TITI-902725 format. One record per residue: x, y, z of N, C-alpha, C, O in turn; residue number from 1; chain; residue in one letter. Coordinates in Angstrom, 3 decimals, padded with zeros to 6 digits. Example, Ala and Ser with C-alpha at 12.3 -4.5 7.8 and 13.67 -1.06 7.14 Angstrom:
BEGIN
{{013.190,-005.690,007.800},{012.300,-004.500,007.800},{013.200,-003.300,007.800},{014.236,-003.319,008.465},1,A,a}
{{012.850,-002.250,007.080},{013.670,-001.060,007.140},{012.900,000.030,007.870},{013.409,001.138,008.039},2,A,s}
// end
This chain:
BEGIN
{{-014.951,-004.318,-036.209},{-014.023,-005.274,-035.598},{-013.817,-006.451,-036.528},{-014.725,-006.859,-037.253},1,A,m}
{{-012.621,-006.986,-036.494},{-012.320,-008.166,-037.272},{-012.808,-009.412,-036.558},{-013.188,-009.339,-035.389},2,A,s}
{{-012.808,-010.530,-037.216},{-013.182,-011.787,-036.600},{-012.261,-012.118,-035.440},{-012.709,-012.644,-034.421},3,A,q}
{{-010.958,-011.810,-035.587},{-010.017,-012.070,-034.504},{-010.410,-011.262,-033.259},{-010.333,-011.767,-032.139},4,A,h}
{{-010.826,-010.015,-033.459},{-011.228,-009.201,-032.313},{-012.378,-009.848,-031.560},{-012.403,-009.812,-030.330},5,A,d}
{{-013.325,-010.436,-032.266},{-014.465,-011.103,-031.618},{-014.008,-012.275,-030.748},{-014.645,-012.594,-029.744},6,A,d}
{{-012.903,-012.914,-031.136},{-012.414,-014.045,-030.371},{-011.806,-013.637,-029.022},{-011.740,-014.441,-028.093},7,A,d}
{{-011.366,-012.381,-028.930},{-010.663,-011.990,-027.710},{-011.431,-010.958,-026.871},{-010.904,-010.487,-025.863},8,A,i}
{{-012.627,-010.608,-027.248},{-013.378,-009.616,-026.539},{-014.769,-010.128,-026.174},{-015.218,-011.153,-026.687},9,A,t}
{{-015.430,-009.417,-025.300},{-016.811,-009.724,-024.998},{-017.698,-008.808,-025.820},{-017.218,-008.182,-026.765},10,A,d}
{{-018.947,-008.715,-025.497},{-019.875,-007.901,-026.280},{-019.585,-006.404,-026.144},{-020.156,-005.606,-026.887},11,A,r}
{{-018.739,-006.019,-025.243},{-018.436,-004.599,-025.062},{-017.350,-004.102,-025.988},{-017.161,-002.891,-026.092},12,A,h}
{{-016.623,-004.981,-026.668},{-015.611,-004.560,-027.618},{-014.241,-004.381,-026.999},{-014.016,-004.722,-025.838},13,A,g}
{{-013.334,-003.842,-027.788},{-011.971,-003.652,-027.375},{-011.848,-002.484,-026.393},{-012.720,-001.618,-026.326},14,A,l}
{{-010.763,-002.480,-025.644},{-010.463,-001.343,-024.767},{-010.435,-000.055,-025.577},{-009.831,000.001,-026.649},15,A,a}
{{-011.080,000.962,-025.070},{-011.103,002.248,-025.785},{-012.298,002.401,-026.688},{-012.590,003.516,-027.121},16,A,g}
{{-012.993,001.345,-026.987},{-014.206,001.433,-027.809},{-015.342,001.892,-026.893},{-015.592,001.246,-025.876},17,A,v}
{{-016.038,002.986,-027.219},{-017.112,003.474,-026.346},{-018.166,002.397,-026.103},{-018.688,001.798,-027.043},18,A,p}
{{-018.466,002.163,-024.839},{-019.451,001.128,-024.502},{-020.313,001.540,-023.300},{-021.067,000.721,-022.774},19,A,d}
{{-020.209,002.790,-022.866},{-021.018,003.250,-021.743},{-020.334,003.100,-020.386},{-020.853,003.575,-019.377},20,A,g}
{{-019.178,002.447,-020.354},{-018.439,002.283,-019.100},{-017.204,003.197,-019.105},{-016.579,003.405,-020.145},21,A,f}
{{-016.872,003.727,-017.950},{-015.631,004.455,-017.799},{-014.664,003.484,-017.121},{-015.027,002.812,-016.156},22,A,q}
{{-013.445,003.416,-017.623},{-012.471,002.488,-017.062},{-011.211,003.227,-016.653},{-010.776,004.164,-017.322},23,A,r}
{{-010.634,002.788,-015.542},{-009.314,003.247,-015.136},{-008.403,002.023,-015.217},{-008.622,001.030,-014.523},24,A,l}
{{-007.398,002.100,-016.056},{-006.518,000.979,-016.249},{-005.356,001.045,-015.274},{-004.738,002.096,-015.106},25,A,w}
{{-005.056,-000.089,-014.625},{-003.948,-000.150,-013.636},{-003.051,-001.344,-013.981},{-002.957,-002.287,-013.196},26,A,t}
{{-002.395,-001.313,-015.139},{-001.571,-002.469,-015.532},{-000.384,-002.719,-014.614},{000.119,-003.841,-014.555},27,A,p}
{{000.080,-001.682,-013.885},{001.210,-001.849,-012.977},{000.930,-002.875,-011.857},{001.866,-003.428,-011.281},28,A,y}
{{-000.339,-003.125,-011.553},{-000.677,-004.079,-010.495},{-000.546,-005.540,-010.942},{-000.520,-006.443,-010.105},29,A,r}
{{-000.465,-005.772,-012.243},{-000.506,-007.143,-012.754},{000.687,-007.984,-012.235},{000.501,-009.158,-011.915},30,A,m}
{{001.880,-007.419,-012.148},{003.020,-008.209,-011.639},{002.735,-008.667,-010.217},{003.036,-009.807,-009.865},31,A,a}
{{002.160,-007.798,-009.396},{001.843,-008.163,-008.005},{000.729,-009.224,-007.968},{000.825,-010.207,-007.233},32,A,y}
{{-000.307,-009.015,-008.756},{-001.447,-009.937,-008.785},{-001.020,-011.315,-009.255},{-001.360,-012.322,-008.634},33,A,i}
{{-000.276,-011.361,-010.350},{000.138,-012.652,-010.910},{001.131,-013.370,-009.997},{001.136,-014.601,-009.952},34,A,q}
{{001.965,-012.639,-009.277},{002.957,-013.265,-008.410},{002.341,-013.902,-007.200},{002.803,-014.957,-006.767},35,A,g}
{{001.300,-013.294,-006.625},{000.636,-013.841,-005.450},{001.567,-014.036,-004.270},{002.672,-013.493,-004.252},36,A,g}
{{001.133,-014.803,-003.287},{001.913,-015.052,-002.084},{003.258,-015.732,-002.395},{004.225,-015.569,-001.651},37,A,q}
{{003.310,-016.478,-003.473},{004.508,-017.241,-003.793},{005.686,-016.381,-004.208},{006.815,-016.868,-004.275},38,A,g}
{{005.439,-015.104,-004.488},{006.543,-014.251,-004.945},{007.499,-013.899,-003.812},{008.648,-013.550,-004.082},39,A,q}
{{007.068,-013.978,-002.552},{007.928,-013.687,-001.419},{008.248,-014.997,-000.722},{007.422,-015.540,000.012},40,A,v}
{{009.470,-015.507,-000.961},{009.876,-016.809,-000.445},{010.811,-016.691,000.742},{010.862,-017.583,001.590},41,A,k}
{{011.557,-015.581,000.806},{012.593,-015.397,001.815},{012.980,-013.904,001.867},{012.454,-013.112,001.085},42,A,d}
{{013.868,-013.521,002.753},{014.237,-012.099,002.825},{014.779,-011.527,001.510},{014.621,-010.333,001.255},43,A,p}
{{015.407,-012.347,000.680},{015.965,-011.858,-000.596},{014.862,-011.483,-001.582},{015.098,-010.642,-002.450},44,A,e}
{{013.677,-012.065,-001.488},{012.588,-011.731,-002.407},{011.511,-010.887,-001.747},{010.468,-010.630,-002.349},45,A,t}
{{011.751,-010.456,-000.518},{010.761,-009.699,000.239},{010.978,-008.198,000.027},{012.055,-007.693,000.344},46,A,c}
{{009.981,-007.468,-000.502},{010.148,-006.031,-000.705},{010.376,-005.272,000.592},{011.028,-004.228,000.574},47,A,p}
{{009.858,-005.764,001.728},{010.053,-005.085,003.012},{011.451,-005.300,003.569},{011.938,-004.488,004.355},48,A,f}
{{012.090,-006.374,003.173},{013.476,-006.589,003.558},{014.444,-005.887,002.609},{015.483,-005.383,003.037},49,A,c}
{{014.108,-005.855,001.338},{014.996,-005.270,000.358},{014.888,-003.729,000.304},{015.873,-003.059,-000.005},50,A,q}
{{013.722,-003.175,000.597},{013.520,-001.737,000.516},{014.515,-000.908,001.307},{015.037,000.067,000.765},51,A,g}
{{014.807,-001.241,002.564},{015.760,-000.464,003.333},{017.165,-000.435,002.779},{017.969,000.392,003.208},52,A,p}
{{017.491,-001.310,001.839},{018.831,-001.328,001.223},{018.938,-000.336,000.060},{020.026,-000.106,-000.469},53,A,h}
{{017.805,000.246,-000.329},{017.798,001.223,-001.418},{017.507,002.623,-000.845},{017.291,002.773,000.357},54,A,r}
{{017.505,003.607,-001.686},{017.246,004.985,-001.234},{015.781,005.092,-000.791},{014.926,004.312,-001.211},55,A,s}
{{015.522,006.082,000.069},{014.168,006.319,000.540},{013.229,006.614,-000.627},{012.099,006.127,-000.665},56,A,d}
{{013.700,007.404,-001.562},{012.867,007.750,-002.726},{012.497,006.528,-003.560},{011.344,006.348,-003.953},57,A,e}
{{013.496,005.700,-003.818},{013.251,004.503,-004.636},{012.334,003.510,-003.940},{011.510,002.869,-004.593},58,A,e}
{{012.461,003.374,-002.644},{011.664,002.396,-001.911},{010.394,002.984,-001.301},{009.616,002.258,-000.682},59,A,s}
{{010.173,004.290,-001.466},{009.014,005.006,-000.898},{009.033,005.025,000.625},{007.982,005.074,001.265},60,A,l}
{{010.220,004.986,001.197},{010.364,005.016,002.667},{010.161,006.459,003.143},{010.781,007.387,002.624},61,A,i}
{{009.289,006.631,004.129},{008.964,007.911,004.708},{009.864,008.202,005.913},{010.312,009.332,006.105},62,A,v}
{{010.122,007.160,006.727},{010.925,007.337,007.941},{011.588,006.010,008.304},{010.989,004.944,008.164},63,A,h}
{{012.841,006.091,008.776},{013.564,004.915,009.254},{013.741,005.035,010.755},{014.294,006.018,011.247},64,A,r}
{{013.280,004.054,011.467},{013.492,003.980,012.903},{014.604,003.018,013.258},{015.399,002.638,012.397},65,A,g}
{{014.668,002.623,014.514},{015.729,001.726,014.996},{015.424,000.284,014.649},{016.285,-000.435,014.141},66,A,t}
{{014.165,-000.152,014.929},{013.802,-001.564,014.694},{012.712,-001.700,013.630},{012.369,-002.813,013.233},67,A,t}
{{012.172,-000.582,013.172},{011.078,-000.581,012.191},{011.140,000.662,011.328},{011.811,001.633,011.675},68,A,a}
{{010.438,000.635,010.199},{010.432,001.762,009.287},{009.028,001.968,008.736},{008.173,001.088,008.837},69,A,f}
{{008.799,003.145,008.149},{007.496,003.511,007.596},{007.669,003.681,006.106},{008.581,004.378,005.662},70,A,v}
{{006.802,003.053,005.326},{006.885,003.060,003.866},{005.504,003.317,003.293},{004.503,002.850,003.836},71,A,v}
{{005.450,004.057,002.201},{004.231,004.279,001.501},{003.840,002.996,000.769},{004.680,002.353,000.139},72,A,l}
{{002.571,002.630,000.856},{002.090,001.438,000.175},{002.136,001.629,-001.329},{001.587,002.604,-001.843},73,A,n}
{{002.781,000.714,-002.046},{002.880,000.793,-003.494},{001.518,000.645,-004.175},{001.324,001.134,-005.288},74,A,l}
{{000.564,-000.035,-003.502},{-000.783,-000.235,-004.019},{-001.795,000.309,-003.011},{-002.520,-000.455,-002.374},75,A,y}
{{-001.838,001.646,-002.871},{-002.626,002.243,-001.769},{-004.132,002.131,-001.950},{-004.653,002.154,-003.065},76,A,p}
{{-004.815,002.009,-000.809},{-006.271,002.097,-000.793},{-006.705,003.565,-000.879},{-007.748,003.867,-001.460},77,A,y}
{{-005.921,004.467,-000.312},{-006.149,005.906,-000.344},{-004.788,006.587,-000.378},{-003.780,005.984,-000.012},78,A,n}
{{-004.757,007.857,-000.822},{-003.483,008.577,-000.802},{-002.934,008.655,000.612},{-003.666,008.970,001.550},79,A,p}
{{-001.654,008.372,000.765},{-001.037,008.393,002.090},{-001.122,007.081,002.848},{-000.763,007.030,004.024},80,A,g}
{{-001.589,006.018,002.202},{-001.675,004.703,002.827},{-000.265,004.242,003.174},{000.547,003.973,002.288},81,A,h}
{{000.019,004.152,004.488},{001.349,003.804,004.963},{001.392,002.401,005.537},{000.375,001.844,005.950},82,A,l}
{{002.598,001.843,005.553},{002.867,000.552,006.183},{003.983,000.771,007.199},{004.964,001.455,006.907},83,A,l}
{{003.837,000.201,008.375},{004.916,000.222,009.383},{005.423,-001.220,009.456},{004.662,-002.140,009.753},84,A,v}
{{006.700,-001.402,009.186},{007.301,-002.739,009.088},{008.506,-002.878,010.011},{009.337,-001.972,010.074},85,A,c}
{{008.616,-003.977,010.715},{009.863,-004.235,011.399},{010.932,-004.561,010.337},{010.612,-005.073,009.264},86,A,p}
{{012.175,-004.265,010.643},{013.249,-004.612,009.702},{013.405,-006.106,009.607},{013.723,-006.636,008.542},87,A,y}
{{013.179,-006.807,010.739},{013.351,-008.284,010.723},{012.216,-008.919,009.885},{011.081,-008.442,009.881},88,A,r}
{{012.556,-009.975,009.203},{011.622,-010.732,008.370},{010.875,-011.733,009.250},{011.287,-012.886,009.380},89,A,h}
{{009.777,-011.283,009.851},{008.930,-012.132,010.704},{007.504,-012.025,010.202},{007.075,-010.946,009.792},90,A,v}
{{006.744,-013.144,010.227},{005.384,-013.106,009.678},{004.286,-012.704,010.637},{003.248,-012.211,010.195},91,A,p}
{{004.469,-012.890,011.912},{003.344,-012.719,012.851},{003.642,-011.705,013.938},{004.793,-011.508,014.328},92,A,n}
{{002.600,-011.075,014.414},{002.703,-010.123,015.505},{003.287,-010.756,016.753},{003.966,-010.090,017.535},93,A,y}
{{003.025,-012.041,016.939},{003.576,-012.756,018.099},{005.074,-013.013,017.967},{005.706,-013.465,018.922},94,A,t}
{{005.646,-012.735,016.813},{007.086,-012.961,016.569},{007.939,-011.735,016.915},{009.158,-011.860,017.031},95,A,d}
{{007.348,-010.583,017.077},{008.153,-009.361,017.318},{008.564,-009.240,018.764},{007.882,-009.724,019.668},96,A,v}
{{009.677,-008.592,018.965},{010.217,-008.373,020.318},{009.442,-007.212,020.985},{008.738,-006.465,020.305},97,A,t}
{{009.575,-007.069,022.296},{008.957,-005.907,022.951},{009.421,-004.569,022.382},{008.621,-003.642,022.254},98,A,p}
{{010.717,-004.458,022.037},{011.207,-003.235,021.452},{010.570,-002.958,020.098},{010.187,-001.825,019.806},99,A,d}
{{010.458,-003.998,019.268},{009.825,-003.845,017.963},{008.342,-003.481,018.121},{007.827,-002.625,017.401},100,A,e}
{{007.668,-004.133,019.059},{006.266,-003.827,019.305},{006.095,-002.353,019.680},{005.208,-001.674,019.163},101,A,t}
{{006.935,-001.873,020.569},{006.850,-000.477,021.020},{007.130,000.479,019.866},{006.437,001.487,019.722},102,A,a}
{{008.123,000.185,019.052},{008.446,001.120,017.951},{007.381,001.070,016.864},{007.049,002.116,016.306},103,A,e}
{{006.840,-000.079,016.542},{005.761,-000.149,015.551},{004.579,000.714,016.039},{003.976,001.447,015.255},104,A,v}
{{004.259,000.620,017.329},{003.167,001.430,017.908},{003.514,002.926,017.815},{002.681,003.727,017.392},105,A,a}
{{004.733,003.301,018.207},{005.115,004.714,018.190},{005.124,005.273,016.747},{004.666,006.389,016.499},106,A,e}
{{005.643,004.490,015.829},{005.668,004.942,014.434},{004.245,005.032,013.865},{003.959,005.920,013.062},107,A,l}
{{003.366,004.134,014.268},{001.978,004.199,013.811},{001.310,005.480,014.317},{000.591,006.152,013.577},108,A,s}
{{001.557,005.805,015.578},{000.993,007.051,016.135},{001.546,008.289,015.404},{000.791,009.200,015.064},109,A,q}
{{002.850,008.312,015.168},{003.446,009.447,014.478},{002.928,009.530,013.024},{002.684,010.619,012.504},110,A,q}
{{002.769,008.378,012.393},{002.221,008.375,011.020},{000.832,009.007,010.997},{000.509,009.763,010.080},111,A,a}
{{000.015,008.705,011.992},{-001.321,009.306,012.041},{-001.233,010.809,012.256},{-001.990,011.562,011.643},112,A,m}
{{-000.319,011.263,013.119},{-000.143,012.692,013.360},{000.298,013.405,012.072},{-000.227,014.464,011.728},113,A,r}
{{001.266,012.811,011.371},{001.787,013.417,010.149},{000.711,013.442,009.046},{000.547,014.444,008.349},114,A,v}
{{000.004,012.356,008.907},{-001.077,012.313,007.897},{-002.155,013.340,008.227},{-002.698,013.975,007.323},115,A,l}
{{-002.471,013.510,009.500},{-003.451,014.507,009.907},{-002.946,015.906,009.553},{-003.706,016.732,009.046},116,A,t}
{{-001.688,016.166,009.815},{-001.106,017.486,009.517},{-001.084,017.762,008.010},{-001.416,018.865,007.575},117,A,h}
{{-000.689,016.750,007.207},{-000.505,016.936,005.771},{-001.798,016.930,005.002},{-001.982,017.748,004.101},118,A,v}
{{-002.708,016.022,005.334},{-003.888,015.829,004.489},{-005.231,015.854,005.181},{-006.254,015.634,004.532},119,A,s}
{{-005.264,016.113,006.469},{-006.502,016.271,007.227},{-007.546,015.186,006.984},{-008.681,015.516,006.639},120,A,q}
{{-007.216,013.916,007.148},{-008.247,012.885,006.976},{-009.290,013.006,008.102},{-009.025,013.584,009.156},121,A,p}
{{-010.453,012.458,007.851},{-011.548,012.447,008.850},{-011.429,011.269,009.791},{-012.063,011.254,010.846},122,A,a}
{{-010.623,010.276,009.426},{-010.447,009.109,010.236},{-009.352,008.214,009.677},{-008.687,008.568,008.703},123,A,g}
{{-009.166,007.044,010.300},{-008.121,006.101,009.891},{-008.622,004.674,009.993},{-009.506,004.387,010.800},124,A,f}
{{-008.077,003.781,009.197},{-008.171,002.361,009.399},{-006.736,001.905,009.733},{-005.792,002.219,009.008},125,A,n}
{{-006.597,001.171,010.828},{-005.326,000.588,011.200},{-005.499,-000.915,011.313},{-006.531,-001.392,011.785},126,A,l}
{{-004.493,-001.662,010.883},{-004.611,-003.098,011.069},{-003.471,-003.887,010.491},{-002.704,-003.421,009.649},127,A,g}
{{-003.393,-005.120,010.986},{-002.411,-006.118,010.533},{-003.178,-007.320,010.069},{-003.933,-007.909,010.843},128,A,m}
{{-003.006,-007.698,008.828},{-003.602,-008.913,008.314},{-002.576,-010.028,008.478},{-001.469,-009.953,007.944},129,A,n}
{{-002.952,-011.052,009.216},{-002.021,-012.147,009.529},{-002.307,-013.373,008.684},{-003.400,-013.937,008.744},130,A,q}
{{-001.334,-013.780,007.903},{-001.451,-014.960,007.070},{-002.244,-014.695,005.814},{-003.033,-013.752,005.758},131,A,g}
{{-002.039,-015.532,004.792},{-002.756,-015.376,003.523},{-004.257,-015.461,003.735},{-005.010,-014.702,003.126},132,A,a}
{{-004.705,-016.376,004.590},{-006.154,-016.514,004.838},{-006.717,-015.323,005.566},{-007.916,-015.052,005.490},133,A,a}
{{-005.840,-014.586,006.291},{-006.273,-013.385,006.982},{-006.244,-012.147,006.127},{-006.541,-011.055,006.611},134,A,g}
{{-005.889,-012.290,004.853},{-005.897,-011.172,003.932},{-004.587,-010.490,003.725},{-004.549,-009.458,003.055},135,A,g}
{{-003.497,-011.005,004.262},{-002.182,-010.376,004.073},{-001.726,-010.484,002.631},{-001.665,-011.582,002.078},136,A,a}
{{-001.407,-009.363,002.022},{-000.872,-009.377,000.675},{000.543,-009.966,000.618},{000.915,-010.647,-000.338},137,A,g}
{{001.321,-009.679,001.680},{002.645,-010.271,001.842},{002.639,-010.869,003.232},{002.960,-010.187,004.206},138,A,i}
{{002.282,-012.120,003.332},{002.107,-012.782,004.634},{003.416,-013.084,005.318},{003.446,-013.263,006.535},139,A,a}
{{004.496,-013.145,004.571},{005.781,-013.549,005.128},{006.452,-012.477,005.969},{007.372,-012.780,006.729},140,A,a}
{{006.004,-011.212,005.849},{006.642,-010.108,006.585},{005.564,-009.229,007.209},{004.776,-008.591,006.510},141,A,h}
{{005.549,-009.210,008.518},{004.591,-008.421,009.267},{004.610,-006.949,008.845},{005.676,-006.369,008.641},142,A,l}
{{003.426,-006.354,008.717},{003.323,-004.931,008.445},{001.962,-004.407,008.935},{000.929,-005.061,008.792},143,A,h}
{{002.008,-003.234,009.502},{000.767,-002.578,009.981},{000.322,-001.556,008.950},{001.123,-000.724,008.524},144,A,q}
{{-000.939,-001.602,008.540},{-001.520,-000.638,007.604},{-002.017,000.558,008.383},{-002.603,000.416,009.456},145,A,h}
{{-001.778,001.740,007.836},{-002.379,002.979,008.339},{-003.011,003.653,007.110},{-002.305,004.195,006.260},146,A,i}
{{-004.319,003.612,007.030},{-005.041,004.101,005.881},{-005.845,005.346,006.272},{-006.798,005.249,007.045},147,A,v}
{{-005.462,006.526,005.736},{-006.284,007.715,006.005},{-007.623,007.606,005.311},{-007.701,007.091,004.195},148,A,p}
{{-008.687,008.085,005.956},{-010.027,008.027,005.363},{-010.680,009.393,005.396},{-010.457,010.194,006.303},149,A,r}
{{-011.488,009.635,004.387},{-012.261,010.886,004.280},{-013.709,010.498,004.005},{-013.986,009.468,003.391},150,A,w}
{{-014.624,011.340,004.471},{-016.043,011.108,004.182},{-016.245,011.035,002.658},{-015.799,011.913,001.920},151,A,g}
{{-016.917,009.984,002.211},{-017.183,009.829,000.781},{-016.075,009.191,-000.009},{-016.193,009.068,-001.228},152,A,g}
{{-014.987,008.773,000.640},{-013.898,008.159,-000.128},{-014.231,006.711,-000.581},{-013.540,006.137,-001.422},153,A,d}
{{-015.264,006.169,-000.020},{-015.709,004.820,-000.423},{-016.750,004.907,-001.502},{-017.904,004.540,-001.279},154,A,g}
{{-016.369,005.387,-002.682},{-017.334,005.521,-003.773},{-017.537,004.174,-004.469},{-017.108,003.131,-003.976},155,A,n}
{{-018.185,004.222,-005.601},{-018.553,002.996,-006.299},{-017.368,002.315,-007.011},{-017.450,001.122,-007.303},156,A,f}
{{-016.282,003.027,-007.294},{-015.179,002.409,-008.020},{-014.665,001.131,-007.330},{-014.639,000.073,-007.958},157,A,f}
{{-014.257,001.206,-006.056},{-013.719,-000.016,-005.438},{-014.777,-001.137,-005.320},{-014.449,-002.320,-005.416},158,A,p}
{{-015.993,-000.763,-005.119},{-017.060,-001.745,-004.913},{-017.445,-002.415,-006.222},{-017.497,-003.643,-006.292},159,A,i}
{{-017.709,-001.648,-007.239},{-018.216,-002.174,-008.501},{-017.069,-002.549,-009.433},{-017.075,-003.632,-010.018},160,A,i}
{{-016.095,-001.670,-009.572},{-015.055,-001.844,-010.588},{-013.725,-002.346,-010.013},{-012.772,-002.537,-010.770},161,A,a}
{{-013.635,-002.565,-008.697},{-012.382,-002.980,-008.064},{-011.223,-002.073,-008.500},{-010.117,-002.539,-008.774},162,A,q}
{{-011.510,-000.752,-008.557},{-010.548,000.236,-008.984},{-010.580,001.397,-007.996},{-011.655,001.807,-007.557},163,A,t}
{{-009.441,001.916,-007.652},{-009.364,003.067,-006.747},{-008.660,004.204,-007.486},{-007.564,004.024,-008.018},164,A,k}
{{-009.293,005.362,-007.514},{-008.667,006.543,-008.104},{-007.836,007.232,-007.034},{-008.352,007.623,-005.987},165,A,a}
{{-006.551,007.376,-007.305},{-005.640,008.045,-006.383},{-005.202,009.351,-007.029},{-004.577,009.333,-008.089},166,A,i}
{{-005.521,010.494,-006.406},{-005.306,011.790,-007.043},{-003.912,012.385,-006.881},{-003.738,013.576,-007.138},167,A,p}
{{-002.927,011.619,-006.473},{-001.570,012.148,-006.270},{-000.562,011.067,-006.595},{-000.843,009.879,-006.443},168,A,a}
{{000.626,011.481,-007.048},{001.669,010.477,-007.334},{002.262,009.974,-006.020},{002.265,010.683,-005.013},169,A,t}
{{002.760,008.748,-006.049},{003.366,008.186,-004.856},{004.598,008.978,-004.418},{004.812,009.185,-003.224},170,A,l}
{{005.414,009.426,-005.391},{006.614,010.171,-005.030},{006.255,011.496,-004.379},{006.936,011.904,-003.439},171,A,s}
{{005.228,012.179,-004.831},{004.833,013.465,-004.225},{004.318,013.243,-002.802},{004.683,013.972,-001.879},172,A,d}
{{003.468,012.231,-002.638},{002.934,011.939,-001.294},{004.074,011.539,-000.350},{004.113,011.998,000.791},173,A,v}
{{004.998,010.693,-000.809},{006.122,010.283,000.043},{006.947,011.493,000.479},{007.331,011.598,001.644},174,A,r}
{{007.217,012.397,-000.447},{008.010,013.555,-000.123},{007.302,014.471,000.876},{007.940,014.971,001.803},175,A,q}
{{006.011,014.698,000.708},{005.253,015.528,001.667},{005.302,014.943,003.049},{005.524,015.668,004.018},176,A,q}
{{005.095,013.615,003.169},{005.073,012.976,004.495},{006.476,012.959,005.090},{006.628,013.217,006.284},177,A,l}
{{007.494,012.668,004.309},{008.862,012.629,004.831},{009.302,014.023,005.315},{009.962,014.159,006.346},178,A,a}
{{008.921,015.043,004.552},{009.277,016.431,004.936},{008.615,016.812,006.239},{009.200,017.541,007.041},179,A,d}
{{007.406,016.333,006.468},{006.674,016.707,007.691},{006.990,015.821,008.879},{006.656,016.186,010.006},180,A,a}
{{007.623,014.664,008.678},{007.779,013.657,009.711},{008.356,014.208,011.010},{007.744,014.036,012.065},181,A,w}
{{009.492,014.854,010.969},{010.188,015.331,012.201},{009.641,016.669,012.714},{009.993,017.081,013.820},182,A,n}
{{008.807,017.345,011.956},{008.304,018.625,012.429},{006.927,018.539,013.107},{006.438,019.518,013.671},183,A,s}
{{006.318,017.359,013.042},{004.979,017.186,013.612},{005.089,016.363,014.891},{005.716,015.304,014.911},184,A,v}
{{004.472,016.863,015.952},{004.485,016.100,017.217},{003.106,016.012,017.817},{002.930,015.410,018.876},185,A,s}
// end
């Protein structure tokens, strides 16, 4: 290594230099991480508001309902991690109408049925993180997480390395779920 390399690295060396660690690089997450909560200021900068204006494939939309839609999470915890979002740009569960509440619940149930049919998870995590302090990645627009879980999917990567290995492409998972959506009851 050159002297310049020493200035920009730690004792483990440059990326790709054998050091006893296995690394999974996820540079695509950097735009999201650097933008933080401030990147969503209004409906024009909100991915949940803008997504329905594009194709399902481009926006990773699995199903469009009347007041809400289902979209594959761009940064999934597990393959098939879905989000159920109202079309309206509202931040809190207390802001949704009774019709929106009912459809978010119905779409969440159908998402679980479809995920069970397609990928046979052993369980699910469901939840809404409210506000930045509550852990919401996009606090400005309400969304319900539906995360399929399998025994042993909580390995050491997320805990030690803050990295999750996802064994399928987002477009393939979206297509499988969208294809199964109306045939599963």
